[in-house]
C-alpha positions as CSV (number, residue, x, y, z in Angstrom):
1,M,6.0,-3.2,-24.3
2,R,4.7,-3.3,-20.7
3,L,6.8,-2.0,-17.7
4,N,6.5,-3.2,-14.2
5,R,6.8,-0.7,-11.2
6,I,6.3,-1.1,-7.5
7,L,4.8,1.2,-4.8
8,I,6.0,0.5,-1.4
9,V,3.9,1.7,1.5
10,S,5.5,1.1,4.9
11,L,3.3,0.5,7.9
12,F,4.6,2.7,10.6
13,L,4.1,4.1,7.4
14,T,6.3,5.7,4.8
15,V,5.7,5.5,1.3
16,A,8.4,4.9,-1.3
17,S,7.3,5.4,-4.9
18,V,9.1,4.3,-7.9
19,F,9.2,7.1,-10.5
20,A,10.1,6.7,-14.1
21,A,9.4,9.2,-16.9
22,G,5.6,9.9,-16.8
23,W,4.8,7.1,-14.4
24,A,4.1,7.2,-10.6
25,L,2.0,5.8,-8.0
26,T,1.7,7.9,-5.0
27,S,0.0,7.2,-1.5
28,T,-1.9,9.4,0.8
29,P,-1.2,9.4,3.8
30,G,2.6,8.8,2.9
31,S,3.2,7.5,6.4
32,R,1.2,6.4,9.4
33,S,2.1,5.2,12.9
34,F,-0.5,3.0,14.5
35,G,0.4,4.2,17.9
36,K,0.0,2.1,21.0
37,V,-2.0,-1.2,20.3
38,T,-2.1,-4.0,22.9
39,V,-0.8,-7.3,21.9
40,G,-3.6,-9.4,20.5
41,K,-5.9,-6.5,20.0
42,T,-6.5,-4.9,16.6
43,S,-6.4,-1.2,15.6
44,E,-9.1,0.7,13.7
45,P,-8.6,0.5,9.9
46,T,-6.6,2.9,8.2
47,V,-7.3,4.0,4.6
48,F,-4.3,4.8,2.2
49,T,-5.3,6.4,-1.0
50,V,-3.2,5.5,-4.0
51,T,-3.3,7.8,-7.0
52,N,-2.0,7.0,-10.4
53,S,0.1,10.4,-11.2
54,A,1.0,9.1,-14.7
55,K,-0.3,10.3,-18.1
56,S,-1.1,6.5,-18.8
57,S,-3.1,3.8,-17.3
58,V,-1.6,1.3,-14.9
59,A,-2.9,-2.3,-14.0
60,I,-2.3,-3.5,-10.6
61,T,-0.6,-6.9,-10.6
62,G,0.0,-7.4,-6.8
63,V,-0.9,-6.1,-3.4
64,T,1.0,-7.6,-0.7
65,L,2.5,-7.1,2.8
66,I,6.3,-7.5,3.2
67,G,9.1,-6.4,5.5
68,V,10.0,-7.2,9.1
69,N,6.6,-7.9,10.7
70,P,3.9,-8.4,7.9
71,T,1.9,-10.9,10.0
72,D,1.2,-8.2,12.5
73,Y,-0.8,-6.3,9.5
74,K,-3.9,-7.3,7.6
75,L,-5.1,-6.0,4.2
76,E,-8.8,-5.4,4.6
77,P,-10.9,-6.7,1.7
78,S,-12.7,-3.3,1.7
79,G,-9.8,-1.7,-0.1
80,T,-10.2,-1.2,-3.9
81,C,-6.6,-1.7,-5.1
82,K,-7.1,-5.2,-6.1
83,V,-5.2,-7.4,-8.6
84,G,-6.7,-6.6,-12.0
85,S,-7.7,-3.2,-11.2
86,V,-6.7,-0.6,-13.9
87,L,-6.2,3.0,-12.9
88,S,-6.4,5.6,-15.7
89,A,-4.4,8.7,-15.4
90,S,-5.3,10.5,-12.1
91,D,-7.4,7.6,-10.9
92,K,-7.5,6.5,-7.3
93,C,-7.9,3.2,-5.2
94,T,-7.7,2.5,-1.7
95,V,-5.6,0.2,0.6
96,V,-7.1,-0.5,4.0
97,V,-4.9,-1.9,6.7
98,K,-5.4,-3.0,10.2
99,F,-2.7,-3.5,12.9
100,S,-2.7,-6.3,15.3
101,P,0.8,-6.8,17.0
102,K,1.9,-10.3,17.9
103,A,4.5,-8.9,20.4
104,A,5.6,-5.8,22.3
105,G,7.8,-3.2,20.6
106,T,8.2,-1.6,17.3
107,R,6.5,-3.7,14.4
108,S,6.9,-2.6,11.0
109,A,6.0,-3.8,7.6
110,S,5.3,-2.5,4.1
111,V,2.5,-2.6,1.5
112,R,4.0,-3.5,-1.8
113,I,1.8,-2.8,-4.8
114,D,3.1,-4.1,-8.1
115,S,1.8,-2.7,-11.3
116,V,2.3,-2.6,-15.1
117,R,1.8,0.4,-17.5
118,Y,-0.2,0.1,-20.6
């Protein structure tokens, strides 16, 4: 039986991992504020390292932006956490994000990483 789990990385960034016995994806950094970025401009990329802290392998089945302002953020193709990637125990992959606000004020979103355990 394969079990599904989700790791949420918030942009303005707080990480919420879903833990089950022997299964956890974690992110470093766990949170990130992109600071002041002018509307229409783009921040420097930020790299989040996702680690499989479980004792078994997991396969990534989705990497998406969700939340209040997901269109203000962009997942860069240089990230290695891609659909179909398999992380063995202790393996790592990266999610690379840029921020390009479409309006002034606080803009927030999350990166959602779906996975299945093998």
